[in-house]
LUMBA-841622 format. One record per residue: residue in three letters; x, y, z of N, C-alpha, C in turn. Coordinates in steps of 0.02 Angstrom, whole numbers, plus 50000, padded with zeros to 5 digits. Layout:
BEGIN
ALAXYZXYZXYZ;...
REM end
This chain:
BEGIN
MET500424994150000500005000050000500455006250000;ASP500315010949957500735016849955500545021850011;GLU500965026750020500895031650075500215035150072;MET499995036950013499365040650007498775036550032;ASN498745030150016498195025850037498195024550112;ARG498775024050143498805022850215498555028750255;ASN498595034650228498375040650264497655042650246;GLU497345039050202496665040750181496165038750234;VAL495675042950244495135041450291494565038350252;GLU494345032550275493805029150241493135030950273;ILE492675033250232491995034650255491565028750234;THR491285025350283490915019250269490165020650256;THR489825015450236489105015950227488775017850293;TYR488995014750347488725016350413488815023750428;ASP489415026450415489555033550427489075037950387;ARG488965036250325488515040250282487795039850306;LEU487575033950326486895033150352486805037250416;LEU487305036950460487265040750522487225048250509;ARG487645050650465487645057750449486985059850417;ALA486735055850371486095057450338485525057650389;TRP485515052850435485005052650487485035058750532;GLU485635060450553485725066450595485495072750559;ASN485685073450496485475079250456484725079450448;SER484425073750436483705073350427483335075450491;MET483585073050548483275074950612483335082450624;GLU483885085350605483975092550613483485096350569;MET483365093950509482885097150464482175096750492;VAL482005091150523481345090450554481265095950607;ARG481765096650650481725101850703481665108850673;ASP482065110150621482045116750589481365118250559;TYR481095113450521480445114550489479895115450541;GLU479915111550595479415112350648479465119350679;MET480075121450692480175128150722479925133550674;TYR480075132950610479845137950562479085138150561;SER478765132350562478035132250558477715135550618;LYS478055135550674477785138550735477915146150739;ARG478375148550699478565155650702478305159750644;ILE477975156550597477735159950537476985160950543;GLU476755166950528476045168350534475665166850470;ASP475985167250413475665165850349475455158450349;GLU474805157150347474545150350352474775145750295;LYS474815148450236475035144350179475755142050189;VAL476195146650208476895144950219476965140350280;LYS476585141750332476585137650393476425130350376;GLU475915129450335475705122650315476245119150274;VAL476575122950232477125119950192477665117350238;PHE477865121450287478385119250334478155113350377;LYS477525113350396477265107550434477315101250392;GLN477125101750329477165095950285477885093750274;PHE478325098550265479035096850257479295093150319;ALA479095095450378479305092150440479065084950442;GLU478435083850423478165077050421478535072750370;ASP478635075450311478985071650259479695069950281;GLU480035074750308480725073650330480755068750389;GLY480235068850430480185064050485480145056950458;MET479785056050403479755049450371480435047450344;HIS480795052250315481465050750291481915048750349;ALA481885052550403482295051050462482145044150489;THR481505042350490481315035750515481615030250472;LYS481565030950407481845025950361482605025550367;LEU482925031350372483655031350380483865027850445;ARG483485029050498483635025850563483565018250557;GLU483035015950524482935008750514483525005750476;LEU483725009050422484295006650383484935006650425;LEU485025011950463485625012550506485655006750556;LEU485105005250588485094999850637485184993050604;GLU484874992050546484964985750509485704984850491;TYR485984990150465486684989750443487154988550502;ARG487014992050557487434991150617487414983950641;ASN486824980950639486744974250665487064968850622;LYS487254970450561487574965350518488294967250501;THR488594971850538489284973850526489684973650591;PRO490334974450587490754974450647490614980250694;TYR490194985150674490024990650719489624988350778;ASN489314982450772488914979750827489374977450881;THR489414981050936489884979450990489524976351050;ASN488894974651042488514971751099488684964451107;
REM end
């Protein structure tokens, strides 16, 4: 293995799933907060819907994350 490869940081599927899940959860919180601070009903409803949609994404990402963790060396239990 050459010097460049030994110093390379590997980002795994687990790492990407974890980051995507964390980002998705943050978006849920943001959209919920926006919907509570906006008076325009049309815009408020859009943010509420985005929060729900993103919550579904976060749920799916979490399921995948747990499945992946349970079938890889990351499972330390």
